[in-house]
C-alpha angles and dihedrals in degrees: 000000000000124000117261085229109038120201110253123218109291093231138023130191121225119187111218124212090261090060094248114131117228122201119218117199118225123225116293123245089254091054092049091052095049093046091050093048092050088056092055144289120333121227127200093223095046102037094039095154096046097041097078089045089054091053090049094048097034095120092049093049089049092053092044096054094038092073087060093052095258134125127211114226117196128179106189094182095054094034106236139111134186143165124247134177119261114261122235091257091054099056142020092210122092105222126191110254112262100166112066122236112213121227105219132190117244097255093048089051090046091052089054089052093048091050090050091051091048089051091052091051090047093052091049095053107028136061091207118106099212125065109205121185130185121232090248090055091052091047091053091048091059102030094080090061096048123094111272113270136168090206105092092178091057091046091051091049092051094049092046088056090056090046091054091051092050089047090053089052089055099245095111123045119192113226115243111259092006107083093176095054124080134187114219104231114229092223085082086079090066092058100040109037132201094254090058091050091055089070097035099099093050093049091047092053089050089053094050090050090050091051090051098046111012140079128249094277092053091048092050092049093049092046090056090049092052095049099041105019098195101040095252119143109262 
C-alpha cells in the first residue's frame, strides 16, 4: 500500500533564463516524517515506505519534536506512531499546544470506549490480530445508549454519524471493497488504557441509572465520568 505522503524526488533541476541550471533540494527524510506525524498517526501498513525510515530515525525525530513540547510515541509491535503533548510531570515548561485535542460529543466518546472494550475482549479470547466489525454490529453496540426512538432510519443515521467521526479520528478503518466492514485500529489502546477499562462497567452502570432517574445535569456529569473516568482532559 502506498504512503499517504509519498517521498518526492530529492532534487529537481530548473533552467533559469540565463541558461544556468539550479538544483532545488527536496525535503529530507526527517522533514517528511515530522510533516506526516503532524498530519496524524502513522501506521506501518499505510505508510509502508516511511515506517522503516521512522524506526531508523526515531531518536532524531524524538529530539526534533521535543523542542516543541511534543513526545513521539511508537508501538513497533502494533505498528503505529503518533505525537502527543508533554504532560505536566514531563516538563517544567508551558508550551503552546501544537497537537489538537478534539472536543467530542458524549455518544462519540462512548463509542470509542465501547470499541476499546470490545478489542480487549477480542484479545482475551481470540488468537487473531485484527478485530473486524460490521456496521450493524457497531450500531447495536451503541443503540442501547441512545434515546428511545421508533424511527430506525433516524437511529441508523445518528449512529453512522458517530461512526464517521470515529473513523476520522483513526480508530476505525473501513476495509477496502467492504464499506460496511471496519477494522478497529489498535492505536485506540494508546488513548483508552487498561486501567481505565477496569472501571468502565461501573461507570457505565452509573450513567444508565442517571439517565433513568436523573435530570439533565446528572446525566451530563455521569456521561463525563463514563468517558473520562478520572476527570482528566481527553
